[in-house]
C-alpha positions as a printed Julia matrix, in Angstrom:
225×3 Matrix{Float64}:
 -10.79   -6.86   -4.7
 -10.83   -8.38   -8.27
  -9.56  -11.88   -7.99
  -7.29  -13.55  -10.59
  -9.3   -16.6   -11.64
  -6.19  -18.57  -12.32
  -5.5   -18.38   -8.51
  -8.63  -20.48   -7.83
  -7.91  -23.34  -10.32
  -6.77  -25.78   -7.65
  -9.52  -24.97   -5.18
 -12.56  -27.11   -4.38
 -16.0   -25.75   -5.44
 -16.8   -25.08   -1.85
 -13.52  -23.06   -1.24
 -14.08  -21.17   -4.49
 -17.55  -20.18   -3.26
 -16.19  -19.19    0.02
 -13.62  -16.91   -1.59
 -16.29  -15.43   -3.73
 -18.38  -14.59   -0.82
 -15.42  -13.05    1.18
 -14.63  -10.93   -1.89
 -18.32   -9.78   -2.07
 -18.18   -8.79    1.57
 -15.0    -6.81    0.98
 -16.44   -5.07   -2.07
 -19.65   -4.22   -0.23
 -17.72   -2.71    2.64
 -15.76   -0.59    0.19
 -18.86    0.54   -1.51
 -20.42    1.63    1.76
 -17.24    3.37    2.81
 -17.07    5.37   -0.54
 -20.69    6.36   -0.28
 -21.12    7.15    3.43
 -17.86    6.94    5.22
 -16.28    4.64    7.79
 -18.97    5.26   10.47
 -21.72    3.83    8.23
 -20.02    0.43    7.97
 -21.58   -2.42   10.08
 -21.93   -6.08    9.49
 -25.7    -5.64    9.25
 -25.27   -3.03    6.48
 -22.88   -5.23    4.59
 -25.26   -8.22    4.93
 -28.16   -6.07    3.47
 -25.96   -5.04    0.61
 -25.11   -8.62   -0.53
 -28.43  -10.06    0.48
 -27.03  -12.24    3.28
 -28.01  -12.55    6.9
 -25.81  -10.9     9.43
 -25.27  -14.27   11.13
 -24.04  -15.75    7.83
 -21.35  -13.01    7.52
 -19.83  -14.03   10.87
 -18.91  -17.4     9.28
 -16.48  -15.45    7.11
 -15.43  -12.53    9.5
 -16.04  -12.82   13.29
 -15.98   -9.01   13.65
 -15.8    -5.74   11.84
 -12.17   -5.42   12.89
 -11.42   -8.79   11.44
 -12.88   -7.67    8.12
 -10.68   -4.51    8.13
  -7.68   -6.61    8.94
  -8.45   -8.63    5.82
  -8.76   -5.42    3.72
  -5.41   -4.26    5.13
  -3.76   -7.57    4.38
  -5.01   -7.6     0.8
  -3.37   -4.21    0.26
  -0.15   -5.32    1.79
  -0.15   -8.49   -0.36
  -0.27   -6.45   -3.49
   2.22   -3.98   -2.23
   4.78   -6.68   -1.19
   4.52   -8.19   -4.73
   5.16   -4.83   -6.37
   8.05   -4.11   -4.02
   9.68   -7.45   -4.91
   9.29   -6.68   -8.54
  11.01   -3.28   -8.07
  13.85   -4.94   -5.95
  14.47   -7.51   -8.71
  14.63   -4.69  -11.36
  17.28   -2.54   -9.71
  20.65   -2.67  -11.55
  22.32    0.39  -10.07
  21.63    2.68   -7.06
  19.67    1.87   -3.9
  16.5    -0.33   -3.92
  14.66    2.47   -2.14
  14.28    4.83   -5.13
  11.69    6.59   -7.34
  10.51    3.27   -8.84
   9.82    1.96   -5.4
   7.8     5.07   -4.39
   5.9     4.92   -7.66
   4.98    1.27   -7.09
   3.61    2.21   -3.68
   1.63    5.03   -4.91
   0.17    3.04   -7.88
  -0.78    0.23   -5.58
  -2.89    2.66   -3.65
  -4.33    4.34   -6.75
  -5.42    1.03   -8.27
  -8.08    0.73   -5.72
  -8.52    4.1    -3.9
 -11.44    3.05   -1.73
  -9.61    0.0    -0.61
  -6.42    1.99    0.25
  -8.38    4.4     2.33
 -10.05    1.68    4.17
  -6.67   -0.1     4.81
  -5.7     2.92    7.03
  -8.83    3.63    8.95
  -9.17    3.83   12.7
  -9.59    0.15   13.21
  -5.81   -0.46   12.96
  -5.07   -3.58   15.11
  -1.86   -5.22   15.95
  -1.89   -6.88   12.5
   1.35   -5.28   11.28
   3.25   -6.79   14.28
   2.06  -10.28   13.53
   4.92  -12.24   11.82
   2.58  -14.4     9.69
   0.96  -11.42    7.83
   1.82   -9.63    4.51
   1.83   -6.34    6.57
   4.73   -7.64    8.59
   6.46   -9.14    5.5
   6.17   -5.85    3.63
   7.65   -3.9     6.64
  10.53   -6.4     6.8
  11.18   -6.06    3.03
  11.39   -2.26    3.34
  13.75   -2.53    6.31
  15.89   -5.08    4.36
  16.2    -2.61    1.31
  17.37    0.15    3.69
  19.79   -2.12    5.52
  21.35   -3.25    2.11
  21.51    0.46    1.1
  23.47    1.12    4.2
  25.76   -1.76    3.65
  26.44   -0.71    0.12
  27.22    2.82    1.13
  24.2     4.51   -0.31
  22.55    5.46    2.99
  24.0     6.94    6.2
  24.22    4.44    8.98
  20.96    4.98   10.86
  18.38    2.92   12.75
  16.8     0.88    9.97
  13.46    0.67   11.91
  13.31    4.45   12.34
  14.33    5.05    8.61
  11.73    2.5     7.47
   9.01    4.32    9.4
   9.94    7.59    7.91
  10.05    6.32    4.41
   6.76    4.58    4.78
   5.29    7.84    6.22
   6.56    9.85    3.29
   5.12    7.27    0.75
   1.8     6.96    2.58
   1.48   10.76    2.82
   1.98   11.15   -0.99
  -0.28    8.21   -1.77
  -3.14    9.53    0.33
  -2.99   13.01   -1.24
  -3.26   11.45   -4.76
  -6.16    9.25   -3.53
  -8.16   11.98   -1.7
  -7.25   15.06   -3.75
  -7.95   14.0    -7.35
  -6.32   17.0    -8.96
  -3.15   16.84   -6.8
  -0.48   18.21   -7.6
  -1.97   20.32  -10.51
  -5.04   21.64   -8.78
  -3.76   25.23   -8.02
  -3.73   27.54  -11.18
   0.1    28.07  -10.96
   0.67   24.3   -10.63
  -1.22   23.18  -13.65
   2.02   22.12  -15.29
   2.83   19.56  -12.56
   2.17   15.83  -13.0
   2.06   12.92  -10.6
   5.18   11.47  -12.02
   7.03   14.76  -11.42
   5.82   14.88   -7.88
   6.89   11.28   -7.32
  10.32   11.9    -8.72
  10.84   14.99   -6.55
   9.57   13.17   -3.39
  11.92   10.27   -4.11
  14.89   12.62   -4.49
  14.05   14.33   -1.18
  13.86   11.03    0.64
  17.06    9.95   -1.01
  18.91   13.13   -0.13
  17.63   12.9     3.51
  19.01    9.37    3.89
  21.86    9.45    1.34
  25.63    9.46    1.7
  27.76   11.64   -0.57
  27.86    8.6    -2.87
  24.13    8.64   -3.31
  23.9    12.5    -3.59
  26.49   12.23   -6.4
  24.39    9.41   -7.99
  21.19   11.52   -7.76
  22.96   14.51   -9.31
  24.24   12.46  -12.1
  20.78   11.13  -12.85
  19.31   14.67  -12.86
  21.9    15.74  -15.49
  20.85   12.96  -17.88
């Protein structure tokens, strides 16, 4: 993860060094993951990569699982900020929209290796911990859906169930973009398709699935512009 230097201005030299080492550990794990896959990652391999002793790494992460939790949290921190920006920019229509889906996909594409690692097999209970960015991001999505229901955009459904489905749809699309570089234009007869077109279509499909007649009419009006 590339850190913003301005975020470290108020830190002591010792804390800045600690953060740099943590970032180096994460970057080394991502490099190994990209080169050899998830099974190749171990604290010893990471230590060799950054010229540290394995024992020294445990001062920063007490297990490989803790390292993956950190990687996951970094993704959800970036995602939450992007979602909040989208929410603040909505002037008409529901907050769960094409801009929201595009922000999710772009957050994954900014650091593809990091995104893939965030959703590997070492998924702990992190998303259920209320002091995490993962929990905050899920709560933000549920709130957007709940407000969409209250404003008459979405059918009255279980917000938890709806949030899971929206997330699954967004994650599936993001993972395709991350793992299939020429998607959606890879097939000869799909060469005219762009990522933005695929995102827009996906967003309309989600909207029509959740939407009331009010939202369907809004989508149709947008399509006619």
